[in-house]
N, C-alpha and C positions, 0 to 999 in steps of 0.2 A: 537379307537373310541373316539370322542370328546363329553364330557358331560357338561363341564362347559362353560358359555358364555365368560369368560376371555380367555379361550383357543381358542375360535373362533376368537377373535380379534388379538391374538398374533401369527397367522399362517403366515409363510413365503410363497413364491411362490412354494415351493416344498410340502407344506401341513404339514410341521413339526411345532411343537409347541415350543416356547421359543428359537428362533433363535439368540437372542442377548446374548452375553456372559456377565456375571456379573463381576464387579470389574476391568474392563480393560479400561473403558472410562474415559476421563478427567472430572474434576468437571465442572458443568454447572452453570454459573452465569446469572440468568434471568434479573438482573438489572446492567449489566456491563456498565461502563462509557467510552464513546469515547470522548476524548478532542482534539479539533483542535488547531492549532497554532494561529488561529484568535480569539480564546476564546470561540467559540461555543461548547456546550456539548450536547451529545446525550446519551440516555439510550437504550441499546439493550441487547439481550441475546447472550452470548459468552462463550468460554472456558477460556478466559482471563478476569480478573476482571477489569483492567484498560488498555485502549488502547490510545496511543497518535499518531495523524496523522498530516501531514503538510497541507493538503488541504481537504476541505469538500465541500458540496453543497452550503454552505453559502458564501464561498470565491473563489470557482473555476471559472476561467475566462469564461468557457462555460456557466455557469448559471448566472453570474453577468454581462457579456458583457463588462467587463473592463479587460485590460491586466495588469497583476501584476507579477513582478519579485519576485521569492522566493529565498532568499539567504541562502543556506545551508553551513555553515562553511566558509563564505567569498569567495565563488567561483566566484561570479559575479565581486567583486572588483579585485580579482587576474586576472581574464580574461581581464578586462578593462585595468589594469595596464600593462599587457603583450602586449596588442594591442597598447597602447600608446608608450611603449618602442620600439616596432617594427617599428612604424611610424617615430620615431625620429632617428633611426639608419640609417647610410648611406647605400645606396644600392651598393653592390659590383658588379663590372662588371665581367661577365663571360668570361673566356678565350676562344678564338676561338679554335675549335678542328682541328687538322691537320690530314688529311688522309694520311695513309701510303701507 
């Protein structure tokens, strides 16, 4: 039988009281900082205290309407260099296949 108003609020869908286990959940940071690569900072609640992201709503092409290349560890330059090298290399002629 439930007597206390706190017990009424903490009931799960089976009618049991106190369904959340104690001391197993991560620490909650109500003022966690999310920092974007563009420099924008947001405050949210999270299990991590500091979060770093590459794209946010401030710089995402869908929201800004501008196309933007995001270079993570020089991947764009390596890809462009590879394409230029392939364009300069002579094209090898394939040998004709002979049917047996």
